[in-house]
matplotlib code that plots the C-alpha trace (Angstrom):
import matplotlib.pyplot as plt

x = [-5.5, -5.1, -5.6, -2.1, -0.9, -3.7, -1.9, 1.4, 0.0, -1.0, 2.1, 4.3, 2.4, 2.5, 6.3, 7.3, 5.3, 7.1, 10.4, 10.4, 11.9, 12.3, 9.5, 8.0, 4.8, 1.6, -1.4, -3.6, -1.3, -1.0, -5.0, -5.1, -2.8, -4.4, -7.8, -6.8, -4.4, -7.4, -10.1, -8.0, -6.7, -9.7, -12.1, -14.2, -16.7, -15.5, -13.7, -13.8, -11.2, -13.3, -10.5, -11.6, -12.0, -11.3, -12.5, -16.0, -16.0, -17.1, -15.8, -15.8, -14.7, -11.2, -10.5, -14.3, -15.8, -19.4, -20.5, -22.2, -20.4, -21.3, -20.4, -18.9, -18.4, -14.4, -15.0, -16.5, -13.5, -10.8, -11.3, -9.1, -11.9, -13.9, -16.3, -19.9, -22.5, -25.5, -25.1, -21.5, -18.3, -15.3, -11.5, -10.5, -7.6, -6.1, -2.8, -1.7, -5.6, -5.6, -8.4, -7.0, -10.2, -12.1, -11.9, -15.6, -15.4, -18.5, -19.2, -16.3, -17.0, -15.8, -16.5, -13.8, -11.4, -10.1, -10.6, -6.9, -6.2, -8.8, -6.8, -3.6, -5.1, -6.4, -2.8, -1.3, -3.4, -2.9, 1.2, 1.1, -1.4, 0.5, 4.1, 3.3, 1.4, 4.6, 6.8, 4.3, 4.4, 7.7, 8.5, 5.5, 6.9, 10.5, 9.1, 6.6, 9.2, 11.8, 9.0, 8.1, 11.7, 11.6, 8.1, 9.0, 12.0, 9.6, 6.9, 9.8, 11.0, 7.5, 7.5, 3.5, 1.1, -1.3, 1.4, 2.2, -1.2, -1.8, 1.7, 0.2, -3.2, -1.8, 0.9, -1.8, -4.3, -1.5, -0.2, -4.1, -6.2, -8.7, -9.3, -10.7, -8.9, -10.5, -8.9, -10.4, -8.0, -7.8, -6.8, -7.8, -6.7, -7.2, -10.0, -7.8, -9.3, -7.1, -7.6, -10.7, -11.7, -14.4, -15.6, -15.6, -19.3, -19.9, -23.2, -21.1, -22.5, -20.3, -17.7, -16.6, -16.7, -13.9, -12.0, -12.3, -11.0, -8.0, -7.7, -7.8, -5.6, -3.2, -3.7, -5.3, -8.8, -10.5, -14.1, -15.9, -19.2, -20.2, -23.5, -22.1, -19.2, -16.7, -13.6, -12.6, -9.2, -8.7, -4.8, -3.9, -1.6, 0.5, 3.7, 6.0, 4.0, 0.3, -2.1, -3.2, -5.7, -7.1, -6.8, -9.6, -9.3, -12.1, -12.4, -15.6, -17.5, -15.4, -12.0, -9.2, -7.6, -4.6, -2.1, 0.7, -1.0, -2.5, 1.1, 2.2, -0.4, 0.1, 3.9, 3.1, 0.5, 2.8, 5.4, 2.8, 1.9, 5.5, 6.0, 2.7, 4.1, 7.4, 5.8, 3.7, 6.5, 8.2, 5.0, 5.3, 8.8, 8.3, 5.1, 7.2, 10.1, 7.6, 5.6, 9.0, 10.1, 6.7, 7.4, 10.9, 10.2, 7.1, 9.3, 12.1, 9.5, 7.6, 11.2, 11.7, 9.3, 6.6, 3.6, 0.5, -1.3, 1.6, 1.9, -1.5, -1.7, 1.4, 0.2, -3.1, -1.5, 0.6, -2.1, -4.3, -1.6, -0.5, -4.1, -6.1, -8.4, -11.5, -11.5, -8.8, -9.4, -8.2, -10.4, -10.0, -12.1, -11.7, -12.2, -15.5, -16.5, -16.7, -15.1, -12.6, -11.4, -7.6, -6.7, -5.4, -8.4, -10.1, -13.5, -15.7, -14.4, -16.1, -19.5, -22.1, -22.3, -18.9, -20.7, -22.2, -18.9, -16.9, -19.5, -19.4, -15.6, -15.1, -17.2, -15.4, -11.9, -12.3, -13.8, -10.3, -8.0, -7.7, -8.1, -11.0, -11.2, -14.6, -15.3, -19.0, -20.1, -23.4, -24.2, -24.1, -24.5, -27.4, -27.6, -23.7, -21.3, -18.3, -19.0, -15.2, -13.6, -10.1, -9.7, -6.5, -6.0, -3.6, -2.1, 0.6, 1.6, -1.4, -3.8, -5.9, -5.0, -6.8, -8.0, -7.3, -10.1, -9.9, -12.7, -13.8, -16.8, -16.0, -16.9, -13.9, -11.3, -9.0, -7.1, -5.6, -2.2, -3.0, -4.5, -1.3, 0.5, -1.8, -1.4, 2.1, 2.3, -0.2, 2.1, 5.2, 2.8, 1.6, 4.9, 5.4, 1.6, 1.9, 5.0, 3.3, 0.3, 2.6, 4.5, 1.8, 0.1, 3.4, 3.2, -0.2, 1.1, 3.7, 1.8, -1.2, -2.1, -3.4, -6.0, -7.6, -6.7, -5.8, -2.2, 0.8, 2.2, 5.3, 3.3, 1.5, 4.7, 6.2, 3.1, 2.7, 6.4, 5.8, 2.9, 4.5, 7.2, 4.6, 1.3, 0.4, -1.5, -3.0, -4.7, -3.6, -5.9, -4.4, -6.9, -6.9, -9.6, -10.8, -10.1, -9.1, -7.4, -10.6, -12.2, -9.5, -9.6, -13.5, -14.2, -11.0, -8.3, -10.5, -13.2, -10.7, -9.5, -13.4, -13.4, -10.3, -11.8, -15.0, -13.5, -11.2, -14.4, -16.0, -12.9, -12.5, -16.4, -15.9, -13.1, -12.4, -10.4, -7.3, -7.5, -5.1, -6.5, -3.8, -3.1, -0.3, 0.0, -1.8, -5.1, -4.1, -5.1, -4.6, -5.8, -4.1, -6.3, -4.3, -5.3, -7.9, -8.1, -8.3, -11.8, -13.0, -10.4, -12.2, -15.8, -14.5, -13.0, -16.2, -18.5, -16.0, -16.2, -20.2, -20.2, -17.8, -20.1, -23.2, -22.2, -19.7, -20.6, -19.4, -19.7, -16.6, -15.5, -12.8, -10.2, -9.0, -6.1, -5.9, -2.8, -2.6, 0.3, 0.4, 3.3, 3.4, 4.1, 7.6, 7.3, 8.0, 6.5, 7.9, 6.6, 3.5, 3.0, 4.3, 1.4, -1.3, 0.2, 0.1, -3.7, -4.7, -3.0, -5.0, -8.3, -7.6, -6.9, -9.9, -12.2, -12.0, -14.6, -13.6, -11.6, -8.9, -7.2, -3.5, -3.3]
y = [60.8, 62.3, 60.3, 59.9, 58.9, 56.2, 55.2, 55.1, 53.0, 50.4, 50.3, 50.4, 47.5, 45.6, 46.4, 45.1, 42.0, 41.2, 42.2, 39.5, 36.8, 34.8, 32.4, 31.4, 32.8, 30.8, 32.3, 32.3, 34.5, 37.0, 37.0, 37.3, 40.1, 42.1, 42.0, 42.9, 45.8, 47.1, 46.4, 48.5, 51.4, 52.0, 51.8, 48.5, 46.6, 43.3, 42.3, 39.0, 38.1, 36.5, 34.7, 34.7, 31.2, 31.9, 28.3, 28.9, 33.0, 33.4, 34.6, 32.3, 33.4, 32.5, 29.2, 28.5, 30.6, 30.3, 33.4, 33.8, 33.2, 35.3, 35.6, 39.3, 40.4, 40.6, 43.9, 45.7, 45.2, 46.0, 49.8, 49.3, 51.0, 50.3, 47.6, 47.6, 44.8, 45.6, 47.7, 46.0, 48.0, 45.8, 46.3, 44.8, 42.8, 43.1, 43.0, 42.8, 42.4, 39.0, 39.3, 37.7, 38.6, 41.1, 42.2, 42.7, 46.1, 46.3, 49.9, 51.5, 55.4, 55.9, 59.5, 60.2, 59.3, 61.2, 59.2, 59.4, 58.1, 54.8, 54.3, 54.3, 51.8, 49.5, 49.4, 48.9, 46.1, 44.6, 45.0, 43.3, 40.3, 39.9, 40.0, 37.9, 35.3, 35.1, 34.7, 32.0, 30.5, 30.4, 28.6, 26.2, 25.3, 24.7, 22.5, 20.6, 19.8, 18.8, 16.7, 15.3, 14.1, 12.5, 11.1, 9.8, 8.0, 6.5, 5.3, 3.6, 1.9, 0.0, -3.6, -3.9, -1.9, -1.1, 0.3, 2.5, 3.6, 4.1, 6.1, 8.4, 9.2, 9.6, 12.2, 14.1, 14.1, 15.7, 18.3, 19.3, 18.8, 21.3, 18.8, 15.2, 12.2, 9.0, 6.7, 4.9, 1.5, -0.6, -3.5, -5.6, -4.1, -5.5, -3.2, -1.7, 0.7, 3.6, 3.5, 5.6, 3.3, 4.0, 1.6, 1.9, 2.7, 2.8, 4.8, 7.6, 8.8, 10.6, 11.9, 8.5, 10.0, 12.2, 9.5, 7.3, 10.0, 10.5, 7.0, 6.5, 9.5, 9.4, 13.0, 15.1, 16.3, 19.0, 19.3, 22.4, 22.9, 26.7, 25.8, 23.6, 25.8, 22.5, 21.8, 18.1, 17.1, 13.8, 13.0, 9.5, 7.4, 6.9, 4.8, 3.8, 0.9, 2.1, 3.8, 1.9, 4.3, 7.8, 10.1, 11.9, 15.6, 17.1, 20.8, 21.9, 25.0, 27.1, 26.3, 27.1, 24.4, 26.5, 25.5, 25.0, 22.8, 20.9, 20.4, 19.2, 16.7, 15.5, 15.0, 12.9, 11.0, 10.1, 9.4, 7.3, 5.6, 4.6, 3.0, 1.1, -0.4, -1.4, -2.7, -4.7, -6.1, -7.1, -9.1, -10.6, -11.6, -12.9, -15.2, -15.9, -17.2, -18.9, -20.8, -21.9, -23.3, -25.2, -26.6, -27.4, -29.3, -31.1, -32.3, -33.2, -35.1, -36.8, -38.0, -40.2, -43.2, -42.8, -45.3, -44.1, -43.3, -41.8, -39.4, -38.4, -37.9, -35.2, -33.7, -33.2, -32.1, -29.3, -28.0, -27.6, -25.6, -23.4, -22.2, -22.4, -24.9, -26.5, -29.8, -31.3, -34.3, -36.1, -38.5, -40.3, -41.7, -45.9, -47.2, -48.5, -44.7, -45.1, -42.4, -43.5, -41.1, -41.2, -42.3, -39.1, -37.2, -35.6, -36.8, -34.9, -36.7, -40.1, -38.7, -38.8, -34.7, -34.3, -36.2, -33.3, -31.7, -34.3, -34.7, -30.9, -30.4, -33.6, -32.4, -29.3, -30.5, -33.2, -30.6, -28.7, -30.3, -26.8, -26.1, -23.9, -21.7, -20.2, -17.9, -18.8, -22.0, -21.7, -19.7, -23.6, -25.9, -24.9, -25.3, -26.6, -26.3, -25.0, -22.0, -21.3, -24.0, -24.6, -27.5, -28.5, -31.6, -34.2, -35.1, -37.1, -37.8, -35.6, -38.0, -37.1, -39.2, -37.6, -34.0, -32.1, -30.6, -27.7, -26.4, -23.4, -22.3, -18.6, -17.2, -16.0, -17.5, -18.6, -15.9, -16.4, -16.5, -19.4, -21.0, -20.5, -21.7, -25.0, -25.7, -25.5, -27.9, -30.2, -30.5, -31.4, -33.8, -35.9, -37.5, -38.8, -40.0, -41.7, -43.4, -44.5, -45.7, -47.7, -49.1, -50.1, -51.8, -53.8, -54.9, -56.2, -58.1, -59.5, -60.2, -61.6, -64.9, -63.8, -66.4, -66.3, -62.7, -64.0, -63.0, -64.9, -67.5, -65.4, -62.4, -64.6, -66.0, -62.5, -61.1, -63.8, -63.5, -59.8, -60.3, -63.0, -60.3, -57.6, -59.1, -61.4, -64.3, -65.4, -68.5, -69.9, -72.3, -74.5, -75.7, -78.3, -78.8, -82.4, -84.7, -81.5, -83.9, -85.9, -82.5, -81.6, -85.1, -85.0, -81.7, -80.3, -77.7, -74.7, -75.9, -76.7, -73.1, -72.0, -73.8, -72.7, -69.1, -70.1, -71.1, -68.1, -65.8, -67.6, -67.2, -63.7, -62.9, -65.0, -62.9, -59.2, -56.6, -57.5, -61.0, -62.4, -65.2, -66.5, -69.2, -71.6, -73.8, -75.9, -76.6, -75.5, -72.1, -70.5, -67.8, -66.2, -64.6, -61.9, -61.5, -64.4, -67.0, -70.5, -71.4, -68.5, -69.9, -72.9, -71.3, -69.4, -72.4, -74.4, -71.8, -71.5, -75.4, -75.0, -72.4, -74.1, -77.5, -75.7, -73.1, -74.4, -75.9, -78.5, -79.4, -79.7, -79.9, -78.9, -79.9, -77.5, -77.8, -75.2, -74.1, -71.3, -69.3, -66.8, -65.1, -68.1, -70.5, -69.9, -71.0, -69.7, -69.7, -72.8, -74.5, -73.0, -74.2, -77.6, -77.9, -76.8, -79.1, -82.0, -81.3, -81.0, -84.3, -85.7, -84.1, -85.6, -88.9, -89.1, -88.9, -85.1, -82.5, -81.7, -79.1, -80.5, -78.7, -79.4, -81.4]
z = [15.7, 12.3, 9.1, 8.4, 11.8, 11.4, 8.2, 9.8, 13.0, 10.3, 8.3, 11.6, 12.9, 9.5, 9.2, 12.7, 12.0, 9.1, 10.4, 12.9, 11.3, 14.7, 13.6, 10.3, 9.7, 8.8, 6.3, 9.4, 11.8, 8.5, 8.8, 12.2, 12.0, 9.4, 10.7, 14.2, 13.3, 11.3, 13.8, 16.4, 14.4, 12.4, 15.9, 14.0, 16.0, 14.0, 11.2, 9.1, 6.5, 3.0, 0.9, -3.0, -4.6, -8.3, -9.4, -7.6, -7.9, -4.5, -1.1, 1.9, 5.4, 6.2, 8.2, 7.5, 10.1, 10.6, 8.2, 5.2, 1.9, -1.2, -5.0, -6.5, -9.9, -10.0, -12.2, -9.4, -7.1, -9.6, -9.1, -6.0, -4.1, -1.0, -2.1, -0.3, -0.4, 1.4, 4.6, 5.0, 3.9, 2.5, 1.8, -1.4, -1.5, -5.0, -6.7, -10.4, -11.3, -8.9, -6.0, -2.9, -0.7, 0.9, 4.3, 6.2, 8.1, 10.6, 11.9, 9.5, 9.4, 5.8, 6.2, 8.6, 6.1, 2.7, -0.6, -0.8, 2.8, 2.0, -1.0, 0.8, 3.5, 0.8, -0.9, 2.6, 3.3, 0.0, 0.1, 3.8, 2.7, -0.6, 0.9, 3.9, 1.5, -0.3, 2.5, 3.8, 0.4, 0.0, 3.5, 2.9, -0.6, 0.9, 3.4, 1.3, -1.2, 0.9, 2.6, -0.7, -1.2, 2.3, 1.7, -2.1, -0.3, 2.1, -0.2, -2.6, 0.4, 0.9, -0.5, 0.0, -2.0, 1.0, 2.8, -0.1, 0.1, 3.5, 3.7, 0.8, 2.4, 5.9, 4.3, 2.4, 5.6, 7.7, 5.1, 4.0, 6.8, 5.1, 2.1, 1.9, 0.3, -1.2, -3.4, -6.7, -7.2, -10.1, -8.6, -5.5, -2.2, 1.4, 3.0, 5.4, 7.6, 7.1, 3.4, 2.1, -1.0, -3.1, -5.4, -9.3, -10.5, -14.4, -14.2, -14.2, -10.5, -7.6, -9.9, -11.4, -14.8, -14.0, -12.3, -15.1, -17.3, -15.0, -15.2, -18.7, -20.0, -17.2, -16.8, -13.7, -13.8, -12.1, -11.4, -9.9, -8.5, -7.7, -6.5, -3.6, -3.5, -3.7, -6.0, -6.8, -8.3, -9.5, -10.1, -11.1, -9.3, -12.6, -12.9, -15.6, -17.0, -16.2, -14.1, -10.8, -9.7, -8.8, -5.7, -5.7, -3.5, -2.0, -1.3, 0.6, 1.4, -0.9, 0.4, -2.2, -4.0, -5.2, -8.3, -5.7, -4.0, -6.9, -8.3, -4.9, -4.7, -8.2, -7.9, -4.5, -6.4, -9.3, -6.6, -4.9, -8.4, -8.9, -5.6, -6.3, -9.7, -7.7, -5.0, -7.5, -9.5, -6.2, -5.1, -8.7, -8.5, -5.0, -6.3, -9.7, -7.4, -5.1, -8.0, -9.5, -6.2, -5.9, -9.6, -9.0, -5.7, -6.8, -10.3, -7.6, -5.7, -8.8, -10.0, -7.1, -8.9, -6.4, -6.5, -8.1, -4.7, -3.4, -6.6, -6.3, -2.8, -2.9, -5.9, -4.3, -0.9, -2.9, -5.0, -1.8, -0.3, -3.1, -4.4, -0.6, -2.8, -0.6, -3.0, -5.1, -7.4, -10.6, -13.0, -16.3, -18.8, -19.3, -22.5, -21.9, -21.0, -17.3, -15.1, -12.8, -9.9, -9.4, -5.7, -3.3, -4.7, -2.0, -0.3, -2.3, -5.4, -4.2, -3.5, -6.3, -6.2, -8.2, -11.3, -12.6, -12.4, -14.3, -16.7, -17.8, -17.5, -19.8, -22.5, -22.2, -22.3, -24.9, -27.3, -27.7, -25.0, -23.7, -19.7, -18.2, -15.3, -13.9, -11.7, -11.1, -12.7, -11.1, -14.5, -16.4, -13.3, -10.9, -6.9, -6.6, -3.7, -5.3, -7.8, -8.5, -10.6, -12.4, -14.8, -16.4, -18.8, -18.2, -22.0, -22.9, -26.4, -27.6, -26.0, -23.0, -20.2, -17.3, -15.7, -12.7, -11.2, -8.6, -6.5, -4.1, -2.4, -2.8, -6.5, -8.3, -5.6, -8.5, -10.4, -14.0, -12.4, -10.3, -13.4, -15.5, -12.2, -12.5, -16.0, -15.4, -12.3, -14.0, -17.2, -15.0, -13.0, -16.2, -17.0, -13.2, -13.4, -16.7, -15.2, -12.1, -14.0, -16.4, -13.4, -11.7, -14.8, -15.2, -11.7, -12.1, -15.0, -13.1, -10.1, -11.7, -13.2, -16.9, -16.8, -13.6, -12.7, -9.3, -7.7, -8.5, -6.5, -5.7, -5.1, -2.6, -0.9, -0.4, 0.8, 3.5, 4.5, 4.9, 7.2, 9.3, 10.2, 10.9, 11.8, 14.8, 13.1, 9.8, 7.9, 4.8, 2.5, -0.3, -2.8, -5.4, -8.2, -7.8, -10.7, -13.2, -15.7, -16.3, -17.2, -19.6, -21.1, -21.2, -22.2, -23.5, -22.3, -23.2, -20.9, -18.0, -18.2, -17.8, -14.9, -13.4, -14.3, -12.5, -9.3, -9.3, -9.4, -6.6, -4.6, -5.5, -4.6, -1.0, 0.5, 1.7, -0.1, 2.1, 1.9, -1.2, -3.6, -6.0, -8.6, -7.0, -10.1, -12.5, -10.9, -7.6, -5.8, -2.7, -0.4, 2.5, 5.3, 7.4, 11.0, 10.7, 13.3, 12.1, 13.0, 10.6, 8.0, 8.2, 7.8, 4.8, 3.0, 3.5, 2.3, -0.9, -1.2, -1.2, -3.6, -6.1, -6.1, -6.6, -9.1, -11.6, -15.1, -15.8, -12.0, -10.1, -6.5, -4.5, -1.7, 0.9, 3.1, 6.1, 8.4, 10.6, 12.4, 15.4, 17.4, 19.7, 16.9, 15.5, 12.0, 8.4, 5.2, 3.9, 7.0, 6.7, 3.3, 4.3, 6.9, 4.3, 1.7, 4.2, 5.0, 1.4, 0.6, 3.4, 2.2, -1.4, 0.3, 2.4, -0.6, -1.7, -1.7, 2.0, 4.2, 6.3, 9.0, 9.8, 12.9]

ax = plt.figure().add_subplot(projection="3d")
ax.plot(x, y, z, "-o")
ax.set_aspect("equal")
plt.show()
C-alpha cells in the first residue's frame, strides 16, 4: 500500500468513527480507536497512549495502564514532528501549542514514510483526537450540568447534614471514579460509614495547611506534587453565612484534573455548602421550637402551685430528659452557712461525693451570680466521676436562693446551646420554686406551734381523720404535764414555757419520722402513731414518761391516756379523742405520772 493510501485509510477509519452519531462516545473509545487504527495501518506491534498532565508536566499511560510514566520538555514537542524517547518513537498530539499526549509506536519503521506523510499522519491523529475530545467534553458537560441541576435540587431536599454529605460524596464517586474524595468538617458529624472524614490537625501535615486556607478564605486551593505525580484540590463547602467544611479531591498516579472537572466539582461543593447551611438552619429551628415547647410546658406545669417536692421532681425529670444528664440536683445555702439539697434531686446529691462539686460551684457562683459550663472539670477537681458540668444560679430579687447543678460522665457532653436553654429554664422555674418555698414556710407557720415546734391541734386532727379513711389501724396518745400550774406559780411563766419545750423535744426524739407530735392546748400534748398496735403505743408512751421524769429541769412528770382504732372498730376521730381523754382523766385521777389505756 502506498504512503498516501495509508493516510487515506487512517482518515477514513477516523471519519467513519466520528460520523457514527448513534451513540455517545467516551474518551476511552476515542483513545482505543486512535491506537488500534494506527497499530493496524502502520503495522505496529504495540501502541500506548500517554496523556499529558500540565500540572505535573508529565506523561502517564491512559487509564493507568501499567507502564512507565515520564516527563518531557514541552518545547521538544512543539515542532509537530515525531518524538523519540530512548529507542521508542512517539506521535505527538498537539493543537494550538497545547499538548494533549503522545502515542507510543513500537517497531515503527519511520524510514518507509516521507516527512510530509509523517506530518500528515500526525495532523490527522491530532485532528481526530481533539475533535473527538470536544464531542466527548460537550456531551459530558451537558450531562454533568443536567445532573448538577438535579443533584442541587436533591441536596437541597435533605434536612439532615449527614444526608447532604453522603449525597455529595456518593455523587462525586460515581461521576469521577478516578479521584479519591475526603471531607474536612468544621462541626461535629456522626461517624457515618459512608463519609470519608478526615480530622483537622494543626501541625499542617497531610495537606491540612491547604485545607485550612480553603476554609478560611472560602476559595478553592490546588496542590501539585510532581515527584509523586499527585494533584489535590481543596474546595470549600461554602454557604451564604459561612464555610462548613472542605472537600478534598485527590488525583493520583498522574491522573489529570482538568479545569472543567475542577469547575464542576467546585460548583457541586458550593451547592452542598448551601444545602448544609439550610439543613443546619432547619435543625436549629427545630431545636429552638423544641426548646420553646419545653419552657412553655414547664412554665405551665409550674404555675399549678405545686408543692416544693413536686416542683423540684418535675424540673429534675425535664432536665434529665432534655439534656440527657446523668445527675441533676439543686442546693441552697442556709443562713448558718450549711448546705441544703432540695428534694427531687437525684440520688448522687445525697452522697458525700457531691460535696466537692457543691463547694467548688458555690464559690464560683457567689462571686458574680453567673452560671458556669465546664467541659472537663477534672482540671480543677481531681478524681471526680462526672467531668462535664453545668451550673446555673437561682436568683430572685437579685438574691441567690439556690443553684442548679447538672452532671454527665462524658467530658464535653453539654453544648453552649444546652447551657443557654438551661439558663432560660431555671429562670422560668425560679419564681415557681420561690412560691413553693414560701407556701411551705407559711404552711409550716400555720401547722406548727411556735413555742414547741410541734404540729398544731388542727393539723393533727386532719391527719388522723385522713389516716382513718386510708389506713387500717393507729394509736392516739393524749399527754398532760402534771401540776403545770404549780410550775408557773413557783418559777414563773418563762420557766413554764421552757418545761413545755423540754417535754416537746423529748417527744420529738422518741417518735418516728412518720409519727405526729402536736401541742393539743395549754400544757396538753398529743401523739398519733399511724399503723401502730396498741401494745407498741403503750411502750412508746411509757418510754416518754420515763425520759420526761429523768431529763427535765425543774423535774416534772406527765400523765398519758391511750386509745387505738382498727378496721374492725367503727369509730370516728371525735370518738377516738374521747376515749383517750377519758383514759387521761383516769391517769390523773389515779395519782398521775402513769399511762392508762382506754378500756
